[in-house]
Backbone bond lengths (Angstrom), bond angles and torsions (degrees), N, CA, C in turn:
res aa  C-N    CA-C-N  psi(-1)  N-CA   C-N-CA  omega(-1)  CA-C   N-CA-C  phi
1 M - - - 1.321 - - 1.485 108.69 -
2 T 1.310 122.59 143.45 1.406 125.55 -176.13 1.504 108.69 -112.74
3 E 1.210 115.51 153.69 1.433 124.82 175.54 1.594 106.69 -72.29
4 P 1.484 113.90 154.06 1.372 117.66 174.46 1.548 115.25 -56.76
5 G 1.268 121.16 132.15 1.395 120.34 -174.88 1.468 122.36 89.26
6 L 1.390 113.66 -9.06 1.497 123.11 176.69 1.498 109.84 -109.33
7 E 1.320 106.76 145.13 1.571 111.29 -179.35 1.497 109.67 -119.74
8 Q 1.331 122.57 136.08 1.464 126.31 174.43 1.579 100.30 -79.83
9 L 1.335 109.85 129.44 1.541 119.56 -176.62 1.646 105.14 -121.91
10 S 1.334 116.48 135.47 1.413 118.44 159.29 1.371 119.02 -63.37
11 K 1.120 119.23 178.14 1.684 124.02 175.98 1.582 100.28 -69.12
12 A 1.342 119.36 -50.23 1.523 118.47 177.13 1.480 119.25 -57.33
13 D 1.420 110.83 -41.40 1.535 115.17 174.68 1.559 108.21 -59.75
14 F 1.261 113.88 -47.58 1.545 116.67 -175.22 1.517 114.35 -61.80
15 G 1.539 109.99 -39.05 1.461 112.68 176.74 1.566 112.89 -60.05
16 A 1.390 109.35 -42.47 1.585 117.09 -177.30 1.527 106.50 -63.91
17 L 1.358 119.01 -45.09 1.387 124.53 179.60 1.631 112.64 -55.88
18 R 1.349 111.83 -37.55 1.525 114.18 -178.59 1.527 106.74 -73.04
19 K 1.296 118.97 -28.22 1.480 114.21 174.88 1.493 116.35 -65.76
20 C 1.377 107.67 -36.60 1.549 113.07 171.80 1.511 109.85 -59.38
21 N 1.201 117.78 -49.63 1.548 122.04 -175.15 1.575 109.80 -61.79
22 S 1.428 113.95 -43.38 1.444 110.91 -176.74 1.433 114.50 -78.82
23 A 1.225 117.92 -9.05 1.544 123.59 172.11 1.489 113.09 -79.13
24 G 1.372 116.26 -3.32 1.531 123.81 179.74 1.442 112.46 62.19
25 G 1.312 118.97 30.41 1.479 123.21 176.81 1.494 114.47 91.70
26 D 1.410 121.38 -2.78 1.355 126.74 -179.14 1.464 104.07 -78.37
27 I 1.407 119.72 104.85 1.510 123.76 -175.82 1.451 113.00 -62.84
28 D 1.360 114.92 -42.72 1.495 125.63 -172.87 1.603 103.56 -61.31
29 K 1.379 113.77 -47.13 1.496 122.69 -176.84 1.497 102.55 -61.83
30 A 1.300 123.62 -56.07 1.393 126.90 -170.98 1.596 107.36 -60.04
31 T 1.302 119.24 -45.51 1.434 123.05 179.66 1.455 112.74 -59.00
32 A 1.385 117.00 -39.55 1.434 116.67 176.26 1.558 117.97 -72.84
33 A 1.296 113.79 -24.07 1.433 118.96 176.17 1.495 108.68 -78.03
34 M 1.287 118.68 -37.68 1.523 121.27 176.05 1.534 109.40 -68.09
35 A 1.257 122.65 -36.93 1.406 126.33 179.90 1.583 111.41 -59.96
36 R 1.230 118.27 -29.42 1.551 124.03 178.67 1.562 114.49 -76.78
37 N 1.272 112.29 -12.39 1.453 117.50 174.85 1.597 113.36 -102.26
38 P 1.310 114.57 113.40 1.429 116.84 -173.83 1.399 113.88 -73.15
39 F 1.323 126.87 -16.78 1.401 132.34 172.39 1.623 113.05 -74.36
40 L 1.280 113.94 -11.56 1.524 114.34 -178.69 1.494 106.49 -99.50
41 T 1.317 119.20 95.63 1.493 123.74 -178.45 1.526 110.20 -70.61
42 E 1.289 113.06 164.71 1.437 116.81 177.28 1.522 115.18 -54.15
43 A 1.303 117.53 -38.30 1.483 123.43 176.08 1.418 111.64 -63.09
44 V 1.406 121.83 -43.85 1.447 125.02 -179.94 1.507 108.57 -67.29
45 R 1.330 123.74 -43.21 1.371 127.26 172.18 1.506 115.79 -53.02
46 A 1.378 115.35 -44.23 1.461 122.02 -177.90 1.473 110.99 -72.79
47 R 1.391 118.99 -35.76 1.415 119.79 171.89 1.606 116.51 -64.66
48 A 1.340 110.76 -39.16 1.505 116.08 -179.76 1.522 108.23 -65.74
49 L 1.381 119.96 -41.22 1.423 122.36 -179.09 1.499 108.26 -70.02
50 D 1.290 121.03 -32.22 1.545 121.78 177.59 1.472 105.45 -64.27
51 V 1.340 122.81 -48.79 1.398 123.01 -176.72 1.470 115.09 -69.48
52 F 1.353 114.45 -30.44 1.544 118.80 179.28 1.507 111.89 -71.55
53 R 1.318 115.94 -30.91 1.413 121.28 177.52 1.549 117.73 -45.94
54 H 1.462 112.34 -25.92 1.354 120.37 178.63 1.576 115.01 -94.58
55 H 1.347 121.12 8.98 1.406 129.31 -178.76 1.486 108.86 -88.61
56 K 1.321 116.06 147.73 1.442 119.92 -174.36 1.560 110.68 -67.32
57 S 1.315 119.15 -25.32 1.403 118.31 -174.70 1.568 110.35 -89.08
58 Y 1.318 122.38 2.63 1.482 125.33 -172.69 1.434 105.71 -69.50
59 R 1.378 115.56 129.18 1.553 121.56 179.70 1.478 111.72 -113.90
60 G 1.391 120.39 5.62 1.460 121.55 -177.72 1.432 116.56 55.50
């Protein structure tokens, strides 16, 4: 069970979230970087973007 405001992430989820962070909030750049990794499925990418939408550097 997680605390309110915290999300349990798999290793793949966390890897995708790192791509979002390293892109500086540029979702198009992050999406392109995630697409190059065959282990980051569409579901993983969607989950990472959903979590990243709450980050201060998210620019939509």
